[in-house]
C-alpha positions as CSV (number, residue, x, y, z in Angstrom):
1,X,1.5,-22.1,6.3
2,X,1.6,-25.9,6.0
3,X,2.6,-27.6,9.2
4,X,5.5,-29.4,7.4
5,X,7.2,-26.0,7.2
6,X,7.4,-25.5,10.9
7,X,7.5,-29.0,12.4
8,X,11.2,-28.8,13.1
9,X,11.2,-25.3,14.5
10,X,13.4,-24.7,17.5
11,X,12.8,-21.0,17.7
12,X,10.7,-18.5,15.8
13,X,12.3,-17.0,12.7
14,X,13.2,-13.3,13.2
15,X,12.0,-11.2,10.3
16,X,13.0,-7.5,10.2
17,X,10.8,-5.2,8.1
18,X,12.7,-2.1,6.9
19,X,10.1,0.6,6.3
20,X,10.5,3.8,4.3
21,X,8.1,6.0,6.3
22,X,6.6,6.3,9.7
23,X,3.4,8.0,8.6
24,X,0.6,5.6,7.7
25,X,0.0,5.1,4.0
26,X,-1.1,2.0,2.2
27,X,2.3,0.4,2.3
28,X,2.6,1.0,6.1
29,X,-0.9,-0.4,6.7
30,X,0.0,-3.6,4.8
31,X,3.0,-4.0,7.0
32,X,0.9,-3.5,10.1
33,X,-1.7,-6.0,9.0
34,X,0.9,-8.6,8.3
35,X,2.9,-8.3,11.5
36,X,-0.3,-8.4,13.5
37,X,-1.3,-11.7,11.8
38,X,2.1,-13.5,11.7
39,X,2.0,-16.5,14.1
40,X,4.4,-15.6,16.9
41,X,5.2,-19.2,17.5
42,X,6.8,-19.3,14.0
43,X,7.8,-15.7,13.3
44,X,9.3,-12.9,15.4
45,X,8.7,-9.6,13.5
46,X,10.7,-6.4,14.1
47,X,9.8,-3.2,12.3
48,X,12.5,-0.6,11.6
49,X,11.0,2.8,10.8
50,X,12.8,6.1,9.9
51,X,10.9,8.0,12.5
52,X,8.6,7.7,15.5
53,X,5.0,7.9,14.2
54,X,1.7,6.2,13.7
55,X,3.3,3.1,12.5
56,X,5.6,2.6,15.5
57,X,2.7,3.4,17.8
58,X,0.4,0.9,16.1
59,X,3.1,-1.8,16.2
60,X,3.6,-1.1,19.9
61,X,-0.1,-1.6,20.5
62,X,0.2,-4.9,18.6
63,X,3.2,-5.9,20.8
64,X,5.5,-5.9,17.8
65,X,9.1,-4.7,18.5
66,X,10.2,-1.6,16.7
67,X,13.5,0.3,16.1
68,X,14.0,3.8,14.8
69,X,16.7,4.4,12.2
70,X,16.7,8.2,11.6
71,X,17.7,9.0,8.0
72,X,18.3,12.1,6.0
73,X,15.4,12.9,3.7
74,X,16.3,12.1,0.1
75,X,16.3,14.8,-2.6
76,X,14.3,14.4,-5.8
77,X,16.5,12.7,-8.4
78,X,15.0,14.8,-11.2
79,X,14.6,18.5,-11.8
80,X,11.9,20.2,-13.8
81,X,12.9,22.2,-16.9
82,X,10.0,24.2,-18.2
83,X,6.5,23.0,-17.7
84,X,6.8,19.4,-18.9
85,X,10.5,18.4,-19.2
86,X,12.2,16.6,-16.3
87,X,16.0,15.8,-16.3
88,X,18.2,13.8,-14.0
89,X,19.6,15.8,-11.1
90,X,23.2,14.7,-10.7
91,X,23.7,16.6,-7.4
92,X,20.8,14.8,-5.9
93,X,22.1,11.4,-7.0
94,X,25.5,12.2,-5.3
95,X,23.9,13.5,-2.2
96,X,21.4,10.7,-1.9
97,X,24.3,8.2,-2.4
98,X,26.1,9.6,0.5
99,X,23.0,9.6,2.7
100,X,22.3,6.0,1.7
101,X,25.9,5.0,2.7
102,X,25.4,6.6,6.1
103,X,22.0,4.8,6.6
104,X,23.5,1.5,5.6
105,X,26.0,1.7,8.4
106,X,23.3,2.5,10.9
107,X,21.1,-0.3,9.7
108,X,24.0,-2.7,9.8
109,X,24.4,-2.0,13.5
110,X,20.7,-2.7,14.1
111,X,20.7,-5.9,12.1
112,X,23.7,-7.3,13.9
113,X,22.0,-6.6,17.2
114,X,18.7,-8.2,16.0
115,X,20.4,-11.1,14.2
116,X,17.5,-11.7,11.8
117,X,16.9,-14.7,9.6
118,X,15.2,-12.5,7.0
119,X,15.0,-8.9,5.9
120,X,11.9,-7.6,4.2
121,X,12.0,-4.1,2.6
122,X,9.0,-1.9,2.1
123,X,9.2,1.3,-0.1
124,X,11.7,2.4,-2.8
125,X,14.4,3.8,-0.5
126,X,14.1,0.8,1.9
127,X,14.7,-1.6,-1.0
128,X,18.1,-0.2,-1.6
129,X,18.9,0.5,2.0
130,X,17.8,-2.9,3.3
131,X,18.9,-4.8,0.3
132,X,22.5,-3.5,0.4
133,X,22.8,-4.0,4.1
134,X,21.3,-7.5,4.1
135,X,23.6,-8.5,1.2
136,X,26.7,-7.3,3.1
137,X,25.6,-9.4,6.1
138,X,24.6,-12.4,4.1
139,X,21.0,-12.3,5.2
140,X,18.2,-13.4,2.7
141,X,16.2,-10.4,1.6
142,X,12.6,-10.0,0.3
143,X,11.7,-6.9,-1.6
144,X,7.9,-6.2,-1.1
145,X,7.4,-3.8,-4.1
146,X,4.1,-1.9,-3.9
147,X,4.8,1.1,-6.1
148,X,5.3,1.5,-9.8
149,X,8.8,2.3,-10.9
150,X,9.1,5.7,-12.6
151,X,9.4,5.6,-16.4
152,X,10.8,9.2,-16.5
153,X,14.1,10.2,-17.9
154,X,14.2,7.7,-20.7
155,X,13.6,4.8,-18.3
156,X,16.8,5.3,-16.3
157,X,15.0,4.7,-13.0
158,X,13.4,1.5,-14.2
159,X,16.7,0.2,-15.6
160,X,18.6,1.0,-12.4
161,X,15.8,-0.6,-10.3
162,X,15.8,-3.7,-12.5
163,X,19.6,-4.1,-12.2
164,X,19.5,-3.7,-8.4
165,X,16.5,-6.2,-8.2
166,X,18.7,-8.8,-9.9
167,X,21.4,-8.4,-7.3
168,X,20.0,-7.5,-3.9
169,X,16.8,-9.5,-3.1
170,X,16.4,-13.2,-2.8
171,X,12.7,-13.0,-3.6
172,X,10.4,-10.2,-4.8
173,X,6.8,-9.8,-3.9
174,X,4.7,-7.4,-6.0
175,X,1.1,-6.4,-5.1
176,X,0.0,-6.2,-8.7
177,X,0.9,-7.9,-12.0
178,X,1.6,-4.6,-13.7
179,X,4.5,-3.9,-11.3
180,X,6.0,-7.4,-12.0
181,X,5.8,-6.7,-15.7
182,X,8.0,-3.6,-15.3
183,X,10.9,-5.8,-14.1
184,X,13.3,-7.7,-16.4
185,X,12.3,-11.2,-17.8
186,X,15.2,-12.9,-16.0
187,X,13.7,-11.9,-12.6
188,X,10.3,-13.4,-13.2
189,X,11.0,-16.7,-11.5
190,X,11.8,-14.8,-8.3
191,X,8.6,-12.6,-8.5
192,X,5.4,-13.5,-6.7
193,X,2.2,-11.5,-7.2
194,X,0.4,-11.2,-3.8
195,X,-2.6,-8.8,-3.6
196,X,-3.1,-7.0,-0.3
197,X,-5.5,-8.3,2.3
198,X,-7.9,-6.8,4.8
199,X,-9.6,-8.0,7.9
200,X,-13.0,-9.0,6.5
201,X,-14.4,-9.3,10.1
202,X,-13.6,-5.7,10.8
203,X,-14.5,-4.3,7.4
204,X,-18.0,-5.8,7.0
205,X,-21.6,-4.9,6.3
206,X,-23.6,-3.9,9.3
207,X,-21.1,-1.6,11.0
208,X,-22.8,1.5,12.4
209,X,-21.8,4.7,10.6
210,X,-24.5,7.0,12.0
211,X,-22.1,8.5,14.6
212,X,-19.8,9.7,11.9
213,X,-22.6,11.1,9.9
214,X,-23.8,13.1,12.9
215,X,-20.2,14.3,13.5
216,X,-19.9,15.6,9.9
217,X,-23.5,16.9,9.7
218,X,-24.7,14.4,7.2
219,X,-28.4,13.4,7.6
220,X,-29.4,9.8,7.6
221,X,-31.6,10.6,4.6
222,X,-28.6,11.5,2.5
223,X,-27.0,9.2,-0.1
224,X,-23.2,9.4,0.4
225,X,-20.6,9.0,-2.3
226,X,-17.3,8.4,-0.5
227,X,-13.6,8.4,-1.4
228,X,-10.7,7.4,0.9
229,X,-7.2,8.2,-0.1
230,X,-4.1,10.4,0.3
231,X,-4.7,14.0,-0.9
232,X,-2.4,13.9,-4.0
233,X,-3.2,14.5,-7.7
234,X,-2.8,10.9,-8.9
235,X,-5.6,9.9,-6.5
236,X,-8.0,11.9,-8.7
237,X,-10.1,13.7,-6.2
238,X,-10.4,16.6,-8.5
239,X,-12.0,14.5,-11.2
240,X,-14.5,13.1,-8.6
241,X,-15.4,16.6,-7.5
242,X,-16.0,17.7,-11.1
243,X,-18.1,14.6,-11.8
244,X,-20.2,15.1,-8.6
245,X,-20.8,18.7,-9.7
246,X,-22.3,17.5,-12.9
247,X,-24.8,15.3,-11.2
248,X,-25.5,17.3,-8.0
249,X,-28.7,18.9,-9.2
250,X,-30.3,15.7,-10.4
251,X,-29.3,14.0,-7.2
252,X,-30.3,16.6,-4.5
253,X,-29.9,14.2,-1.6
254,X,-26.4,13.1,-2.6
255,X,-23.3,14.1,-0.5
256,X,-19.7,13.7,-1.4
257,X,-17.4,12.6,1.5
258,X,-13.6,12.9,1.0
259,X,-11.5,11.2,3.6
260,X,-7.7,11.6,3.8
261,X,-4.9,14.0,4.2
262,X,-1.7,15.0,2.3
263,X,0.4,12.4,4.2
264,X,3.7,12.8,2.4
265,X,3.0,15.8,0.3
266,X,2.4,19.5,0.8
267,X,-1.2,20.7,1.2
268,X,-1.3,22.7,-2.1
269,X,-3.4,20.1,-3.8
270,X,-5.9,19.9,-0.9
271,X,-6.2,23.7,-1.0
272,X,-6.9,23.5,-4.7
273,X,-9.7,21.0,-4.0
274,X,-11.2,23.3,-1.4
275,X,-11.1,26.2,-3.7
276,X,-12.7,24.1,-6.5
277,X,-15.6,23.1,-4.2
278,X,-16.2,26.7,-3.2
279,X,-16.1,27.9,-6.8
280,X,-18.6,25.2,-7.8
281,X,-21.0,26.2,-5.0
282,X,-20.8,22.8,-3.3
283,X,-19.4,23.7,0.1
284,X,-22.5,22.3,1.8
285,X,-22.6,19.2,-0.3
286,X,-18.9,18.1,-0.2
287,X,-17.4,17.1,3.2
288,X,-13.6,16.9,3.9
289,X,-13.1,14.6,6.9
290,X,-9.3,14.6,7.0
291,X,-7.3,11.6,8.2
292,X,-9.3,9.2,10.3
293,X,-8.5,6.2,12.5
294,X,-12.1,4.8,12.5
295,X,-12.1,3.5,9.0
296,X,-14.8,0.8,9.4
297,X,-17.2,3.5,10.6
298,X,-16.1,5.8,7.8
299,X,-16.9,3.2,5.2
300,X,-20.2,2.3,7.0
301,X,-21.3,6.0,6.6
302,X,-21.0,5.7,2.8
303,X,-23.5,4.3,0.3
304,X,-21.2,4.2,-2.8
305,X,-17.4,4.1,-2.9
306,X,-15.7,6.0,-5.7
307,X,-12.1,5.0,-6.6
308,X,-10.6,7.6,-8.9
309,X,-6.8,6.9,-9.1
310,X,-5.6,7.8,-12.5
311,X,-2.4,5.8,-12.5
312,X,-0.6,3.0,-10.7
313,X,-2.4,1.9,-7.4
314,X,-2.2,-1.9,-7.3
315,X,-4.5,-3.7,-4.8
316,X,-5.2,-0.5,-2.8
317,X,-6.3,-1.1,0.7
318,X,-8.9,1.6,0.6
319,X,-10.6,-0.1,-2.3
320,X,-10.3,-3.6,-0.7
321,X,-11.7,-2.3,2.6
322,X,-14.7,-0.8,0.8
323,X,-15.3,-4.1,-1.1
324,X,-15.1,-6.0,2.2
325,X,-17.6,-3.5,3.7
326,X,-20.1,-4.4,1.0
327,X,-20.0,-1.1,-0.8
328,X,-20.8,-0.8,-4.5
329,X,-17.8,0.4,-6.4
330,X,-17.5,3.1,-9.1
331,X,-13.9,3.5,-10.4
332,X,-11.7,4.6,-13.1
333,X,-10.7,1.8,-15.4
334,X,-7.0,1.2,-14.5
335,X,-5.1,-2.1,-14.5
336,X,-4.9,-2.2,-10.7
337,X,-8.7,-2.1,-10.4
338,X,-9.4,-4.7,-13.1
339,X,-7.0,-7.1,-11.5
340,X,-9.3,-7.2,-8.4
341,X,-12.5,-8.0,-10.3
342,X,-13.9,-11.5,-10.5
343,X,-16.3,-10.6,-13.2
344,X,-16.8,-7.7,-15.7
345,X,-20.0,-6.5,-13.9
346,X,-18.6,-6.4,-10.4
347,X,-17.7,-2.7,-10.6
348,X,-19.0,0.3,-12.6
349,X,-16.0,1.5,-14.5
350,X,-15.3,4.8,-16.3
351,X,-12.5,5.7,-18.7
352,X,-9.6,7.3,-16.8
353,X,-10.0,11.1,-16.4
354,X,-13.4,11.0,-18.2
355,X,-15.5,13.2,-15.9
356,X,-18.7,12.8,-17.9
357,X,-18.5,9.0,-17.8
358,X,-17.6,9.0,-14.1
359,X,-20.6,11.2,-13.4
360,X,-23.0,9.0,-15.4
361,X,-21.7,5.9,-13.6
362,X,-22.2,7.5,-10.2
363,X,-25.7,8.8,-11.1
364,X,-26.8,5.3,-12.3
365,X,-25.7,3.7,-9.0
366,X,-27.1,6.5,-6.8
367,X,-30.5,6.3,-8.5
368,X,-30.9,2.5,-8.2
369,X,-30.9,1.0,-4.7
370,X,-31.3,-2.6,-5.9
371,X,-28.2,-2.1,-8.1
372,X,-26.3,-0.8,-5.1
373,X,-27.2,-3.8,-3.1
374,X,-26.2,-6.2,-5.9
375,X,-22.9,-4.5,-6.6
376,X,-22.1,-4.4,-2.9
377,X,-22.9,-8.1,-2.4
378,X,-20.5,-8.9,-5.4
379,X,-17.8,-6.8,-3.9
380,X,-18.1,-8.4,-0.4
381,X,-18.1,-11.9,-1.9
382,X,-14.9,-11.2,-3.8
383,X,-13.2,-9.6,-0.8
384,X,-14.0,-12.5,1.6
385,X,-12.9,-15.1,-0.9
386,X,-9.7,-13.6,-2.2
387,X,-8.5,-10.7,-0.1
388,X,-8.9,-11.9,3.5
389,X,-5.9,-11.5,5.9
390,X,-5.5,-15.3,6.5
391,X,-5.0,-16.0,2.8
392,X,-2.7,-12.9,2.5
393,X,-0.5,-13.9,5.4
394,X,-0.2,-17.5,4.2
395,X,0.9,-16.4,0.8
396,X,3.5,-14.0,2.3
397,X,4.8,-16.8,4.6
398,X,5.3,-19.1,1.6
399,X,7.6,-16.5,0.0
400,X,9.5,-16.0,3.3
401,X,10.1,-19.7,3.4
402,X,11.3,-19.7,-0.2
403,X,13.7,-17.0,0.6
404,X,15.0,-18.8,3.6
405,X,15.5,-22.0,1.6
406,X,17.4,-20.2,-1.2
407,X,21.1,-20.7,-1.7
408,X,23.4,-17.6,-1.4
409,X,23.1,-15.3,-4.3
410,X,26.9,-15.4,-4.9
411,X,30.1,-16.5,-3.5
412,X,30.7,-13.2,-1.7
413,X,27.3,-13.3,-0.1
414,X,28.3,-15.2,3.0
415,X,27.0,-14.6,6.5
416,X,29.1,-12.1,8.4
417,X,30.9,-13.4,11.4
418,X,28.8,-11.2,13.7
419,X,25.6,-12.9,12.4
420,X,26.7,-16.6,12.8
421,X,25.1,-18.9,15.3
422,X,25.0,-22.7,15.8
423,X,23.0,-24.4,13.0
424,X,20.9,-26.3,15.5
425,X,19.3,-23.0,16.6
426,X,18.1,-22.1,13.1
427,X,14.5,-23.2,12.3
428,X,14.1,-25.4,9.2
429,X,11.3,-23.9,6.9
430,X,11.4,-27.0,4.6
């Protein structure tokens, strides 16, 4: 952040991050990376989580303050009719509205106690919870939107999200252009695209992955195709297994390594994957490593990184970490992947859900070590230039300052009496 923004600081700005989950997914890791990097002389981050979990523990390790606001789990706002049709669930809408009202009252108490200068929301439920509470207290709010808005039910969710986005947040950050394009035209001046960032000094070539290979029984002579991601259908692990099965015989030294767990979902999909591997006779060739905390070593144990999400997924941290680690990338051709590429030859892309093309791309990279080295070098160069944490943090801070400088959204959006303090104590971000 330019020094001019902080010259007249009399105290750090307090920024409260309202999280939608305590388990570690991509959104939560992006929060953790950011609060770890914010300059504490300028910013005082506080993370509010709905539960004690890996996120609160990681924040504590980073000396970042946390609060827990327990919330009732929301019900699905749609119900399935037959195999394909989904309709709105009015009972869920009413019940969720009541739960949201209760959560708003709880968050209001926490915000009055913390007296933040800015509220940042992370995750769909947090956008509404944090946005409503911040507006009632007259606090600027930034929505950090990292998930696509559902197009189901004739676009009712997208419409409702767009209307709320015009009313609640002062600024909106999206981690991919395709998310910003879902929002109404009148919101575009308040939307900033900021791709996620990773620590390129931690995720780098040269990390030793041999210990992980030994742990999983993977010989050093094996060529490992790896995938990291939550075990859920839209991550596409089933397509990757099918593609690997097609090329396993012609690549006898290849091993497939799947890393991740069903963080927010049931384990039905993971069981289906295990059954698929057994049915294909690949039990010795496909390794399931579960959720891991040693991600630099996990990526170092791989020779090729396969990214097989079939929808959404904008600037995914697993892919950025693999790029930073210098791994060659084979991926399904989705918008979120293309947006990260500096040139058309940086990744090997296959049409979405095309198992045959995915297998061919994997086989081509597995059989050519010089191609792997060239693709890995291109990926590393792009990650260090565009997706490092210093650049990511600076871009986020610019939006925070823009939100702090913005005028109130409307006449009724005035700071609540409980939140007022002498103007001389408020740091000028201009």
